[in-house]
C-alpha positions as CSV (number, residue, x, y, z in Angstrom):
1,M,-2.4,8.1,146.1
2,A,-5.4,7.5,143.9
3,G,-7.7,10.3,143.0
4,A,-11.4,9.7,142.7
5,V,-14.2,12.0,141.6
6,G,-17.6,10.4,141.5
7,K,-17.2,7.3,139.4
8,Q,-13.8,8.5,137.8
9,V,-10.6,7.1,139.3
10,S,-7.1,8.3,138.4
11,Y,-3.8,6.6,139.4
12,I,-1.3,8.5,137.3
13,G,2.5,8.7,137.4
14,H,3.2,6.3,140.2
15,D,5.7,4.1,138.2
16,C,3.8,1.0,139.3
17,K,4.4,-2.2,137.3
18,D,1.1,-3.8,138.3
19,I,-2.3,-2.4,139.2
20,P,-2.3,-2.1,143.0
21,D,-4.8,-4.4,144.8
22,F,-6.3,-1.6,146.8
23,L,-7.6,0.1,143.7
24,G,-9.8,-2.8,142.8
25,D,-10.8,-3.4,146.4
26,T,-11.7,0.2,147.0
27,Y,-13.1,1.4,143.6
28,G,-13.6,-1.8,141.5
29,Q,-17.4,-1.9,141.9
30,I,-18.1,1.8,141.5
31,A,-15.5,3.0,138.9
32,R,-16.8,3.8,135.4
33,R,-13.7,5.6,134.2
34,L,-10.1,4.6,135.1
35,D,-6.9,6.4,134.1
36,L,-3.6,4.6,134.7
37,S,-1.4,6.7,132.5
38,F,2.3,7.4,133.0
39,N,3.1,4.2,135.0
40,Q,5.2,1.2,134.0
41,L,2.5,-1.3,133.6
42,R,3.2,-4.5,131.7
43,S,0.0,-6.2,132.7
44,L,-3.6,-5.3,133.3
45,A,-4.5,-8.4,135.2
46,G,-5.6,-6.2,138.2
47,L,-8.6,-5.0,136.2
48,K,-10.6,-8.1,137.1
49,M,-12.3,-6.2,139.9
50,F,-13.4,-3.3,137.7
51,T,-16.5,-5.1,136.3
52,E,-18.5,-2.0,135.5
53,L,-15.7,-0.1,133.7
54,E,-16.8,2.0,130.6
55,E,-13.6,4.0,129.9
56,L,-10.0,2.9,130.3
57,V,-7.0,5.1,129.7
58,V,-3.5,3.4,129.9
59,D,-1.4,5.8,127.9
60,N,2.4,5.9,128.4
61,N,3.0,2.5,129.9
62,L,5.0,-0.6,128.8
63,L,2.1,-2.8,127.6
64,G,3.0,-5.1,124.7
65,N,1.6,-7.6,122.3
66,D,0.8,-10.0,125.1
67,L,-1.7,-7.6,126.6
68,R,-4.8,-9.3,128.0
69,L,-7.9,-7.8,129.6
70,P,-10.6,-9.4,131.7
71,R,-14.0,-9.4,130.1
72,L,-15.4,-5.8,130.3
73,P,-18.8,-5.9,128.7
74,N,-19.5,-2.2,129.2
75,L,-16.2,-0.8,128.0
76,H,-16.7,1.6,125.1
77,T,-13.5,3.6,125.2
78,L,-9.9,2.3,125.3
79,T,-6.8,4.4,124.8
80,L,-3.4,2.6,124.6
81,N,-1.3,5.4,123.2
82,K,2.4,5.3,123.6
83,N,2.9,1.7,124.7
84,Q,5.0,-1.1,123.1
85,I,2.5,-2.8,120.9
86,S,4.1,-3.7,117.6
87,F,1.7,-6.3,116.0
88,E,-2.0,-5.7,116.6
89,T,-3.6,-8.9,115.2
90,T,-3.8,-11.0,118.4
91,L,-4.7,-7.9,120.4
92,L,-7.5,-6.9,118.1
93,E,-8.9,-10.5,118.2
94,H,-8.7,-10.4,122.0
95,L,-10.5,-7.1,122.2
96,A,-13.2,-8.3,119.9
97,D,-13.8,-11.1,122.4
98,V,-13.7,-9.3,125.7
99,T,-14.9,-5.8,124.9
100,P,-18.0,-6.3,122.8
101,S,-19.2,-2.7,123.4
102,L,-16.0,-1.0,122.3
103,K,-16.6,2.1,120.1
104,Y,-13.5,4.2,120.6
105,L,-9.9,2.9,120.3
106,S,-6.6,4.7,120.1
107,L,-3.2,3.1,119.4
108,L,-1.2,6.2,118.6
109,G,2.5,6.1,119.4
110,N,2.8,2.3,119.1
111,E,4.8,0.6,116.3
112,A,1.5,-1.1,115.3
113,C,0.1,2.2,114.3
114,P,2.0,3.7,111.4
115,N,1.3,7.3,112.0
116,Q,3.5,9.9,110.4
117,L,3.8,11.9,113.6
118,V,5.7,9.1,115.3
119,S,6.9,7.1,112.3
120,P,8.4,9.5,109.7
121,D,9.1,6.6,107.3
122,K,5.3,5.9,107.0
123,D,2.8,7.7,104.8
124,E,-0.9,8.2,104.7
125,D,-1.4,5.1,102.6
126,D,0.3,3.0,105.3
127,Y,-1.9,4.5,108.0
128,Q,-5.1,4.0,105.9
129,R,-4.3,0.3,105.4
130,Y,-3.8,0.0,109.1
131,R,-7.3,1.6,109.7
132,Y,-8.9,-0.9,107.3
133,F,-7.3,-3.8,109.0
134,V,-8.3,-2.6,112.5
135,L,-11.9,-2.1,111.3
136,H,-11.9,-5.5,109.7
137,K,-11.2,-7.0,113.2
138,L,-13.4,-4.5,115.1
139,P,-16.2,-3.5,112.8
140,Q,-18.2,-1.9,115.6
141,L,-15.7,1.0,116.1
142,K,-17.0,4.5,115.6
143,F,-13.8,6.4,116.3
144,L,-10.2,5.2,115.7
145,D,-7.1,7.2,116.9
146,T,-7.8,10.8,115.9
147,R,-10.9,10.7,113.6
148,N,-14.3,9.2,113.1
149,V,-14.8,6.0,111.2
150,T,-16.5,6.7,107.8
151,K,-19.0,4.6,106.0
152,K,-16.5,4.2,103.1
153,E,-13.9,2.8,105.5
154,V,-16.4,0.3,107.0
155,M,-17.3,-0.9,103.5
156,E,-13.6,-1.1,102.4
157,A,-12.7,-2.9,105.6
158,R,-15.5,-5.4,105.1
159,A,-14.4,-6.1,101.5
160,R,-10.6,-6.0,101.7
161,G,-9.6,-5.4,105.3
162,A,-8.3,-8.9,105.9
163,F,-5.6,-8.3,103.2
164,M,-4.5,-4.9,104.5
165,K,-2.1,-6.0,107.2
166,V,1.5,-4.9,106.8
167,V,3.7,-8.0,107.4
168,K,7.3,-7.6,108.6
169,P,9.4,-10.5,107.2
170,K,11.7,-12.5,109.3
171,S,15.3,-11.3,109.4
172,E,17.9,-13.6,107.7
173,P,21.6,-14.0,108.6
174,H,23.8,-12.0,106.3
175,N,26.8,-13.6,104.7
176,A,29.4,-12.2,102.5
177,A,28.2,-11.9,98.9
178,G,29.7,-14.2,96.3
179,S,31.1,-16.8,98.7
180,E,31.2,-20.3,97.3
181,S,29.5,-21.7,100.4
182,D,26.6,-19.3,100.0
183,P,26.2,-18.5,96.3
184,L,24.1,-15.5,95.2
185,P,20.5,-16.2,94.6
186,Y,19.1,-16.2,91.0
187,T,18.6,-12.8,89.5
188,P,17.6,-11.8,86.0
189,L,20.1,-8.9,86.1
190,P,23.4,-9.1,84.3
191,Q,26.3,-10.6,86.3
192,G,27.9,-7.2,86.7
193,S,24.9,-5.7,88.3
194,R,24.9,-8.1,91.2
195,D,27.4,-6.2,93.2
196,A,25.6,-3.2,94.7
197,R,28.8,-1.4,95.2
198,N,29.3,-1.1,91.5
199,H,25.9,0.2,90.7
200,K,24.5,3.7,91.3
201,G,21.0,2.4,92.1
202,V,21.2,0.1,95.2
203,F,18.1,-1.8,96.3
204,A,17.9,-3.3,99.7
205,K,15.5,-5.8,101.3
206,C,12.1,-4.2,102.0
207,H,11.2,-3.9,105.7
208,Y,7.6,-4.5,105.1
209,V,5.5,-6.7,102.7
210,Y,2.1,-5.4,101.7
211,Y,-0.7,-7.8,100.7
212,G,-3.6,-5.7,99.5
213,K,-5.6,-4.6,96.5
214,H,-2.7,-2.7,94.9
215,S,-0.3,-5.5,95.3
216,E,1.0,-6.7,91.9
217,G,3.4,-9.4,93.1
218,N,7.0,-9.7,92.2
219,R,7.7,-9.3,88.5
220,F,10.8,-10.5,86.8
221,I,11.7,-9.6,83.2
222,R,14.0,-12.0,81.3
223,N,16.5,-10.9,78.7
224,D,14.4,-12.3,75.9
225,Q,11.5,-10.1,77.0
226,L,13.4,-6.9,76.6
């Protein structure tokens, strides 16, 4: 059963996969704050009745990259913590279009947000680049995740935010190294260094590629340059 106090409506922990029609029919015109946390939502199509919504909390659901919202001109707060959002580009562009008043956004607990608390392999630099990219797409934000947006971040996002996205390369099929049908790619290293099993320092394919102000590209040193 939904709980409503004044203009605040809560429908938490009901394991629903879609927003029930009765919520929109009953509270859509009066609700200013809606909390739908701890369900199994994969779509927010049922929000079309909540035309006056100002705050939306949908933490701990199953929302993914295909998330779409109806136009919510008064929405200033959106929390999407702990969902299944892995790449934020399309979502951010969508939010810029349908939530022009958005000031507070939180994506903690999603793969798209490289926070050390949920992604131990990430560091503060990864998280800061993510902030610059989000602010590039949503420059009107005043608060992102756990802290205020600073003037320095706004300036950096405006200047370089477009290049701060972390790109995950497509996976490639793995074949046995050294087979004649699939010869090893060119490498400037000596022939004996091509077999990772015979070398103490083993380098694997990087999971992420960063295009930003500190990127120096791939450098190869030929034998005649040593």
